[in-house]
Each structure stands twice: as C-alpha cells, then as structure tokens.
N, C-alpha and C positions, 0 to 999 in steps of 0.2 A: 444156483449157489445161494445158500441160506446164511443169514446173519444171526449172531447171538443177540440176546436182549441188550447187552452192554454196547455192542457195536451199533445197534439201532439207535440207542440213546445218543451216542456220539454223533451219528449222522444228523439226527434232529437238532442237536446242539449247534453243529456247524451251519445248518440251514438257518437257524434262528439268528446267528451272528451276521449272516449275509443280509437277512431282512432288516436287521437293526441298522445296518450301515447304508442301505439303499432304499428301504421302503418306509412306510409310515408306522407310527407306534401302534395304531389300531390294528393293522394287518399283522404285526408281530405278535400282539396279544392273541389274535385269532389263531395264529399258528401254534403258539405255546399251548393252547388248550388241547392241541392234538398230541402233545407229548404224553408218554405213558405216565400215569399218576404215580410219582415216587418222590420222596424227599430229596434224593440226590439230584434229580433233574431240576427241581425248583431252586436248589442252592447254586447249581451251575449257572442258571439263566438269570438269577436275581440281580447280580452286580451290573450286568449289561443293561437290564431293564431300567435300573435306577439312573445309570449314566445317560441313557437315551432320553429319559423323561426330563432330567435337568437341562440337557442341551436343547431339547425341543422347547422347553419353557422359555429359554432365553431368546431363541431365534424366531419363534412363531410370532411374537409381538411386532417384529419389524418386517419380516419377509412374507409371512402368510397373507397379510393384507394385500400387498401388491400382487402376489401370485393369484389370489382369489379374484382381485379386481381385473387382472389381465384375462383370466379364464372367463369371467363373466362377460367382459367386453367382446372377447372372441366369439363366444356363443351368441351374444346379442347381434354382432355384425353378421354372423352367419345366418341367423334367422330373419334378418331385416329384409332381404329380397322377397322372401315368401310372404312376409307381412304386408309389404306395400304393393304386392302384385294385384290384389283385388281393386286397388285404387289407382292403377296405372294410367287409365284414361284421364282421370281427374288430375293426376300429377303432371302428365304431359301437357294437358291443356293449360294448367297454371304456369308451367315452365315456358310455354310458347307465348302466353299473354305477357308475362314478365319480361321476356326477351324483347318482344315488340315494343313494349312500353319504354324500356330503357334505350332501345335503339332509336326511337323517335327523339329522345332527348339529347343524343350525341351531338347534333349540330349546335346545341347551345353550350357545348363545353368551352371553357375559357382558359387561356394561358396567361399567367401573370409573370412578366419578366422584369419587373421593377427591381432595381439593385438593392433598395432598402429592405426588401423582404428577405434578403440573404443574411441579414445581420440581426442579432438579438434586439429586442425592443429597448433594453436598458443600455445599449451601446451609446457612448457619448455623441457619435456622429449622427445617429438616428434622433437623439434628443435635440440636438442643434437644428437638424433639418425640420423637425416638428415645430420648433419655436419659430423658425423662419416662415413656414407655411401658415401657422396660426396668425402671424402678423401680416403677411403680405399675400397669402395664397400661394399657389404653386407656380413655379417658373418652368413648367413642363411644356416645352416647345419642340420644334423640329428644325434642325439645322441641316441644310441640304448642300452637300459638296458635289459640284458638277465638274466634269472634265470635258473640255472641248476636243472633239475627235480630230479636228484639224490642228491641234496643238496650241492654239492661241484663242483665249476667250475674248480678246479685243479685235478679232477679225470681223469684217462686216457681217458674214453669215452668223457667227456666234452671237454678236450683239443683237442682230435682228431676232434670232431665236430667243434670246434672253428677254427681250421686250415682249414678245408674244407670250412666253411662259408666265411672266409676271402679270400680264393683263389677265390671263386665264385664271391665275390663282386669286387675283383681286376680285374678278367678276365671274366667279365660278358658277353663279346661278344662270349665266348666259350660255354655258357650255351645253352642247348637244350630247345627251347621254348615249344615244345610239352611235354617235361617232366614236365614243370611247368604249363601246361594247358593254355598256352597263345598263341596268334597269334604272328607271327614273328615281326610284326610292333610294338607290345606292349613292346618289349624289349628295344626299343630305349630310353625310359625314364631313363634308368640306365646310359646313357652317361653323365648325369649331375653330377655324382660322379667323383671327381678329386683326391681324396685321401681317403684311408681307414687306420685307426689306431686301432690296437687291440693288445692283447698279442701275437698273432700269428706272427706279423711282427715287434714287438718292439725289440730293441737291448739293450745290456748292455756292459759296458767296464770292462775289466780285465787287470791287470798289472802283467806280468810274471817276472818283474825285469829289462828287457831290452826293451820290446815292450808294447805298449798299444793296446790291441786286442779288437775289437768289435765283439760280437757274438749275435745271435738270442736267445731270452729267451726260445723259443720253437724251438729246432733244426729242420732243414728242412729234409724231406724225411727219417725220422727215426721213427720206431714204438715206440709208447709211452707206456712204461710199468709202473707198479706201482712205481718202484724205480725211474725211470726218472721223473714221475709226481711229486713225493715228492721233487726231486731236483729242478724242474721248480718252484714249489710253494715257496721254500726257496729263490731262486734267485729273483723271482718277488716281494716277500714281502720285500726284502732288498732294492728295488728301491723306495725311498720315493716319487719321482715325479709321480710314477704310482699308488701309494696307493690312494684310494678313487676316482680314475679316471678310471682305468682299472678293478678294483675289489674292493669289500667291505672288511671290516675288518674280517668278519666272513667267507668270501670266498663263500657265497651262491649267490651273484650277481656279474655280470661283466658288462663291458661297451665297446662299439665300437663307435668310432667317425667317421662319414662320412662327409668329406668336399665336398661341392657342389659349382657350379658356379652360383647359384641363386643370382641375383642382382649384379654380377661382370662382366657381359657382357656389353661392351661399345656399345653405339649406333653407333659411327663412327668407329667401328672395321673393316669395309669394306675397309678402306684406309690403307691396310696392306703394299702395295708397298711403299707408302710415309714413313710409319713408319720404314720399313726395311732400306730405304735409309738413314734416319736420324741416325739409329743405326750403319750403316756402317761408316758414318762420325765420329761418336763418337769413334768407335774402332780405326780408323786411328789416331785420335787426341790423344788417350791414348798411342798408340804405339810411337808417336813422342813427347809425353809430351808437346804438343802445343794445347791449347784449346782457341778458340776465343769465347768470351761471348758477345752476342748481348743484351745490356742493354735496348734497346728499345723494345725488344720482349715482347709480352703480353702472360701471362699464360692463356691458354684456359681452361674453366671449363669442367671437365670430366662429361659426362652424361651417366649414366648407364641405361640399358634397364630394365624397371620394370618387375617384375615377375608376370605372369598371374596365377590365381588359377588353371587353367587347367594344367599348367606345374608341379605343385605339384602332381596332380592326376596321371600324366603320370609317375612320379617317383614311387609313392607309389603302383601303380598296380603291376609292376613286383617285387618290393621290398617285398610286402606282400606274393607273391608267393614263393620267396626265403625263407622267414620266415617259410612258411608252409612246405617247404622241410625239415627243421630241427626242426620241432615242436615236434618230438618224444623225443628230448633231451633238448630243451630249450623252455622257455616261453619268448616272446619278448614284450617289452614295449618301443616303439620308442617315441621320443619327438622332437619337432621342428615345424616350420611352415608347412612343408609338412605333418607330422602326424596329426597336428591339423586340417588341411584341410580334411584329410581322416576321422577323427573323426566327423567333421561337416557333411559329407555325411552320415555317419552311423546314426547320430541323425536325419537327414532329412528323412532317410528311416524309422526310427521308427515313426516319425511324420506322414509319409505317411500311415503307417499301422493304426495309430490312426484315420486318416481321413477316411480311408476305413471303419473302424468299425463305425465311426460316421455316415457315409453315409448309412450304413445298418440300423442303428437305425432310421435315418430320414425316410428311405423308409418304415420301419415298422410302424412308427407313422403316416406318411402321408396316408398310405393305411388303417390303422385302423380308421383314422378320416374321410377320403373322400370316402373310399371303391371304388376307381376307379384307374385302371391301368394307364389311361392317365394323371391323376393328378400327380401321382408319377413319371412317366417316363419323362414327359415334364419338371417338376420342377427340377429333377436331371440333365436333359440335359442342361437346361439354366445355372444352377449354376456350373456344372462341366466345361462347356465351358468357363465360366468366368475365372476360375483358369488356364485353358489351355492358354487363351489369355494373361494373366498376365505373366505366366512363359515363354511362347514362345516369348512374346514381349521383356522381359528382356534378354532372350538368344540371340535373333537376334540383339539387340542393344548392346550386350556385357556388360551388367550392372551386376556386381557380387552382391551377397547378402549373408546373413548369415542365421543362424538358425531362425532368426526372420521371415523369409519368411513363416515358419509354422504358425505363428500367423496371417499372411496375409490370408492364406488359411482358417483358422478358422473364421476370420472376414467376408470374402466373403461368406462362407457358411451360417453364421448366418444372415447377412443382406439380402442375396439373397433369402434364404428360406423364411424369413419373408415377403419379397415383394411378392413372388409368392403365399404364403399362404393367404395373405390379399385379393389378387384378386380372388383366388379360393374359399375362404369362402363366399364372396359376390356373386360370380357367381353361386355356388351351391345353395345358399339361393334363388336366383331369379329363378333358374331352378326348384326348388322344388315347387315354386308358379305357375308352368305351363307357365312360360315366355319363349319364343323361344330363341334359342342360340344367334342370332345376337343382339337382344334387351337386353338379360341378360348380355352379355359381355360388351355392351355399358354402361349399368347401373353400372356394377362392376367397370369399369375403371373410370367412372364419380364420383363414391363415394370414391374410394381408391387412385386415381391418385395423388391428392394434398398431402395427408399424406405420401405416399411413397416418393414423391419429397422432402418434408421437412426433413424426417428422413435421406434420402441419402445425402442431402446438409449438414446437421449438422454433420453427421459422416465424410464426406469428409473434412469439415472444421477442425475437431479435428485431422484428420490424417495430414493435411497440417501443423498444429501447431507443431506436432511432427517433421515433416520434417524440420521446421525452426530452430531446435535445433543446427544444424551445424555439428553434428556427422555423419560421412559417412554412417554407417550402419543404423542409425535412419532416415537419409534422404531417403535412398533407401526403407526402410520399410514404411515410411509415404507416399511417392509418390506412391509406388506400391499398398498400401492398398487403397488410395484415388482413383486410377485408377480402382482397382477391384470393389469398391463400385459403381463407375460410370458405369462400364460395367454391373453390376448386375441390375442397374436401367434401362439402355438402353435396355438390353435384355428382362427385364420384360415388358417394354413399347412397344417394336417393334417386338420382336421374339416370346414371349409367346402367344400373341393373334393369331398369324399365326399358331403356333403349335396346339393350341386349335381348330382352324378351321378344321384341318385335322383329329384330333381325340380328341373328347371332352366327358366329362361325360354326363350322362342322355340322351342317344340317343333315338330317337323316336321309336315307335313300328315297323315301316317298316324296319329300319336298324337292329333291334333286330331279326326280322324274317330272314333277309338275312344272318346274321352272327350267327344265332342261333346254327347251327350244330357245327361250329368251337368252339364257346364259351362253349357249353355244354360239349364237349368231351375233350377239351384241357385246358381250363382256369377254368371253374366252378368246374370240378372234382378236379383239383389241389387245388383250394381255399378251397373247402369243406373238402378235406383231411387234409389240414393244420389246418383249423378251428376246426375239430373234435379232433385233437391231442391237440391243445391248450385248448379246452374245458375240455378234460379229465384231463389235467394237472392242471386245476383250475386257469389259468392265462388269460383266454380269456376276462374276465371282466376288467382286468387291461389294456390289450393291446388295446382293442376297445375304451377305455376312455368313457364308458357309464356312469360312475360315475361322470365325470368331469362337465357336465352342471348343475347337481343338486347342486354340491358344489359351483360353481361359482355364481349361482343364489341366494344362501343364504349368500354370502359374504357381499353385501351392507347392508342387514338387520342386520347382526351380527356386522358390523363395526359401524353402527349408534347406535346400542344398547349400545355398550361399547366405545362410542366415547371419553368420557372424560378420562378413563384410557389409551386408546390408545394414545391420544394427550400427556398426562403426560409422558408416557413411551418414546414416540418419542422425546419430548423435553429433557428428562433426558439423553437419549442416545446421542442426538445431542450435548449437553453440554459436556458430557464425551469425545466424539470424538474430540470436539474442544479443550479441555484441552490436549488431547493426541497428537495433532498436534505439540505442543511445545516440546514434547519429541521424535519427529521423528528424526531418524538418517538415513543417506544414506550410504550404504555399497558399496564401489567402488571395492571390490574384485571380479574380473571377474570369479574366480573359483566358486563363488556361483551360477553361471549360469548353472553349470553342476551337474548332479546327482551323488550320492556317489558311484555308481557302474560303472561309466564311466572309460575308460582307463586313462584319464588324472588325475583323483582323485586317482586312484590306483597307478599311477606312483608317485604321490606326497607322498603317504604313504610309498612307497618303498624308496623314497628319505630320509624320516625321519628315516626309519629303518637302512639304511646304513650310516646315520650320515654325510650327505654332499657329496653324490656321484657326484653331478653336480657342485661342487664348481669351477672346472676349466672351 
C-alpha cells in the first residue's frame, strides 16, 4: 500500500509530536531534517518546536544537573571495580593491616557512665557540681550495700565476716592475688581507697563517771559468740548517727563506705618540694605567732586531674574479686561512679551477645537467600570490620562512650548488610542471566551505587544532627555512628568488589571441576546434612524464603485493589498520631534506661526497703 505525499507529511508530523513529548530537543531536530523540504511542513512543526524550547529552557537549569550527576556517578561506580582490580592485593593488604591495628586497640576502649555527662554543660546542676569539685575536689566514692544471707547482719557469722572483709579492704596490700584469681598487677587498683568505714571499725563513747572512753563497736581479736553479738547489736542500734547508714532498721542490710581519691588528685601535685617549704614557713610563723600576709598574692585555681573510666575499672576488678571471696555470707550491691562503670561493661557484654546472635541470624538468612558461602562470608567480613574500625578508632583516640555504642553497632550492621545485599542481589541476577563476572559486577555497581550513596548520606546527616545536640554522650554516639555508616559505604564500594574477585558466587564449570572433590566431601555433605534436618523439622520452607517472592509479587495488586481503604486508614492513623504529638511527654529519669533486673534498679528497690539507707 502506497501513501500520497500529503499522507507521508502527516505521518512525519505525528512522529515529530511524539518525539517532542518524550525525547530530547536535539533528537527532534534531527528527525525534522528528514521531513520533506516544504514550507507547509515547517509551518506545522514550528509552534511545537518553540514550545519545546521554552519548556526545556526552564527545566534544564534545575533537573538536568542532577540527572547528569546521577548518570555520571552511576558510570563512575560501575567502572570502579575494574579500576581498582589491578591494585587488589595492595588494597587487601592495607585493609587487613588496618583491621589488625584497630583490633589491637579494642581492649583500650573505655565506657563513661558518669551522670553529669548526660546533661548539657550549661545546666545549673552541672555548674553547681563543678563549683563544688573546684573547691573541695570530688566526692566520688563507693557505697557498698550488703545483705546477710542468714537474714541478720548482727549474727555471729555475719559480724565475723564483716570484720574480715573490713580488714581486707584496709590492708589490701596483704591480700594474695592468686587466692583472688588475679594477676599481681591487678591489685593496684585498690590503692585508690583512702578510707574504709563500717561497723567493724566504728567507735562509740562511754562515760564511767571519771573518764570518756572510746571503744570499738565490734571488739578486736575476740571470738564473737551469740551473747557478744546481741550486745554489739544493742550498742550499734543505740548510735543514732549509724542508723540507716551502717545498717537498716530490720538488720537485714548493712553498709560500707569507701572513700577514694578519684577526682581529688591535683594536676600540680608534683611540686611537692615547694609545697613542703611553704608548710615549714607556716609552722614557724605559728610557733612565733607572727604571720606576714601578702595582700598582693593571687589565689591560684586548683586544678584536679580528671578521672578516666579505665581507673574505675581498675578499682572494680579487684574489688569484685574481694566480694566473691565473701559471697557465701553476703550479697553485695555497690553503688557509685565506679560500680556504674562496671555495670556499663556488663550491659555492653550483653549487647555483644545479642550482636553475635544477630550475626548468626543474618548468616542464616543470607545463605538461605543467596545459597553461596562467598556471599555470606564476605558480607560479614566487611560489616564486622566496620565495627572493629569504629571501636578501635575510639580506643586509640581515647574517646569514651556509653551503652549507646551498642546502638552504633546495630546501625552499622543494618546499613552495611543492606548495602552489600543490594550489590549481591543485582550481581546474582546478572550472573543467572549468563553474564560474566566482570561485566556482572560492573552492572551491579552501576545500578546500585547511587542508591547506596544516597541512603548512606541521609543516614550520616541524621547522625550528625544527633551529634549537634551538645550532650557529650550523644555527640560521641552521633559521630561514631556517622563514621560507621561512612566506613560501611566505603568498604562496600572499594573492598567488597575485591573480595568478590577472589571468591564469588556462580563459578564456571572449570573451577567447579577443579574444586569438585573438596566441595563434595567437605561442604556439600555438611550443607545437605543440615538441609535434611531442617526439612524433617518442617522449617526448611521458612528459612529458604521460597514463599517470599510470591507474596511480594502479589502486594502491588492487592494494594491497588484496596487502595481507597488503605488511604483512608493511613490518613486516619496519621491524624491520630498528629493529635498524640501534643500529648507527648519526655521522661528525663535516667533510671528508665536500665532494665528492671539490673543491679542498679535492684539497689534502688533495696533503698526503698530499708527506708533511706543512702540518706547520708
């Protein structure tokens, strides 16, 4: 069938309109040049060309830049694996050296659980506390609440144990480190104790009519019998100043006060010779009752050495061993900055256990989805190394943190796993289409590089906003989380493709034949054994996620079918949540950060039970 010249021109005109609405202006001009040269055709197409030019002129300035940038980054990310491939051995070596270096520093990581760091520096409470410490030094001690397992702290066995415990704390240098299960160097932390106060060394005064006699409440070097124990109980309960300090009303809880030199060590204490000379002159002046006062002298501000979190740990390590020595008679509940720091480490250990469990679940899910050992192993390697670098970096820089560091680990795991899974999912998809490894990894990074970059940048921005709050712990949490997300992105971009070059899924048949013996007898047998157990247990279908693609494919159809009820429910919930924002309250009680079964909360319950045991 042949067309007339007029019909041909109309066809060209319709095609030009289509190009103007969907294609670029340059392609349209190229097409227009193919039109038959006639004045009619030019007049027909001219209005549409002018409209397209004006519209493009307005939009190109705002959208073309981002479009070009996105295309440029996609192409850059796609070519990156091939560019770094010649340097893969150097990159892996540098990566391993850095991981080892930061891993060595992890034991130096410090936790700071002091309460004042949770408040802004300009808070009135913090200012008052600073004035107190500048004048008198720190009152940072340890108060030990102990509970007698026989229910009576005034029983002969409890009093005998208390005397032995007090003597050990006062003469800690005589303790046998081997008996406590510690190294000799670990005992040095007890030298921070400068005074021990308990019923075992408290005195009371008696008047015999002529003399005022001071005696120990618990006599020294005497066997404590039942009769003597009752006498000690009567004498102690008659001392009003000791009630609710050294013992509770019911006599089932007792207290021991440890004074320490935390925060009282002056920075310029090394000038002892000058200080001693001044004191000698003062003694001479007092002897002669002649004191010359220099009114022009300026009072120097006393600067106290700040207490490092590691110093608290050095005290609590041997102190906990001493508690364990007497655990058959007493249950101990210490409170203070040092015990709080010790509790923080316990919470961190629990968080570490949860992280390990989470990693095991991630390994199981990754293997069930990708069915490849390399996909699982390299993903876990990249993400675990991120946490090592963050922890080690903070340790080497001596930046303390709190239990919030556990949230940093969870964030790094979530973001890092997502980045690697994005790359792996696209890579495996292209490999299943018989595309070679080099081209598949290029296409995977070309497709996922920009989305990974955007998610990493937005997450880092959110963490930086948290760091700008000004609170010490939140600053450390925000910065460490942002750095962790950045490391996860960089490792996914530079380290992950190198690792996949060494060992990647979907190897060719030649490599399968070479490694067939090893895989058959060592890996496949183990995998088939585990698979058979899971299949007999009836949970193989769940772990392999074979049901997931079918459900996900039906979600768009289902949501479109019920789009109006979904929108109505969404708007209703949004309105209710918006109204609920006005009823939002902020609880500043720091104790709400701890679980009910932690030592700190248990100690508070004990406080309420003994009706003000800590008032002093």
